[in-house]
N, C-alpha and C positions, 0 to 999 in steps of 0.2 A: 604710308606717310601721310600725315594729315595736311590740311591746307595750311601753308605757312603764311604768317603775317609779316615775318621778318626773317632774314637769313642770319643764322648764328652758327656757331661751331658744330653743334649737334646736327643742324640741318645739312651742313656741308658734308658731314660724315655719312648721312643717309644718302645724299645725292651721289657721293663717290661710290657707295655700294651699289646703287642702281646702275650707274654708268658701267662700272666694272662687270657686274653680273650680266647685264643685258648685252653689252658689246662683246664680252667673251663668248657667249653662246652664239651670237650672230656671226662673229668672225671665224669661229672654229670651223664652220662649213667651208670657208674659203682658205683654210690653212694659214690663218693669221692669228696674231695675239695682240692684246692691248695692255698698255701699262699706263695707269692714271698717276700722274706725278703730283707735286705740290699744287696747292690752290691758294688763291687769294679771294677775299670776300669783303663786302661791306653790307650794309643793311638791305640792299635791294638786288645785289647780283653776286655771283661767284664765278671764278675763272679757274679751270684746271689745265695743267699741261698733259695732254693725251698723246701718247706715242703708239702708233699701230705699225707692226713689223711682220715680216714673214715668220712663220713658225721655225724655230731653230736658227734664225739669223743671228750672226754674231753682234754682241753689244758694241756700242761706240768704243769702249775700252779695249775690247778684243780686236777691233779693227785698227785702233791706234797702235796696239802692240805689234801687229803684223806689219803695219807701215814702218814703225820704228826699226824692227828687225831688218826689213828689206832695205831701209836707208842705210843702216850701219853696214850691211853686207855690200851695198854699192860703194860705200866710201872705203871699203877694205879694212874696216875697223872690227871691233869685237862682234862676234856673232853669238846669238843666244839660242839655246834649245828649249823651246817652249813646251816640249813634250816630256822633258826630264822631270822626274820627281826628286826634288832636293831635300836634304835634311837640314833643318835650321833649329838649333837648340833642342835637338832630339825629336822634332815633330816634322812629318812629311808635308811639303808644299809643292804646288805646281803653279807656274807662271801663267796668269790669266788676263792681264791687262796692262795698259799704260795710260797714265793720266798726265797729259801735257800741261795741265793747270797746276800741277803740284811739283814744282822744281826740286824740292828737297827729297821727296819720296815718290818718284814718278812710276815705279813698277808696282803692280798689284799681283798678289799671289793668294791662292786659295789653300787653307790648311785642310788637308784631306780628312782628318779625323773628326772635325767639327763643322766643315764647310764655311767657316768665317773667312772673310777676305782681309788680308793684311797688307800694309804698304812697305816697300823696301827702297833704299837708296840705290843709285846707279852702281855704286861700288859693291853693295851687298848682292845685287842681282848679277853683276859681272862674276863675282865669286861663286855664287850658287848655281847659276844657269849658263854662264859663259862657256863658249867653246874656244878653240884656238883662234887667234887673230888671223884674219884672212889675207892681210897684205901689209900695207905700208904704215902700220901703227907707229913705227919709229921714224917715219919721214916727218918733214916739217908740217905738212897738211894734216897728217894723222895726229901729231902731237897737239896741234892747235885745236882740232875738234875734240879730242879726248880731254884736254885741259879744260875746255869750255864745259863739257858735260860734267866733269868732276867738280868744277867750281860751283855749279848749281846744286850739287848734292850736299 
């Protein structure tokens, strides 16, 4: 990289490459991995979101899915089988995450034949990966929670 007089888009790409390459090598020795996220820049500085995590650690979406399944189980509502391979429109999918910021399509699933991640509504996820209800889904408390979740989908 040449001496930069001003920070522009091309300079940001080069800096991102340097950060990713050098940190990846340094952190591999400590069983860690780095993800360099979006950046913002002006003519004199650039800021990147850098996430360093343990190798093989679950993503925030995977952690949110585990918490959501655990919460549903505690409430005695619908349980989900995150290991199940479901067929949707003839293609195999596996449940991989939950996005609480996406009320209409909160469940994330990876299509096994192309590794793309797709989003699903609560009702679609319930139909594809749901197991038997654990308890009081027909009680007043269960109906209120289920209605609330279905209203956001």
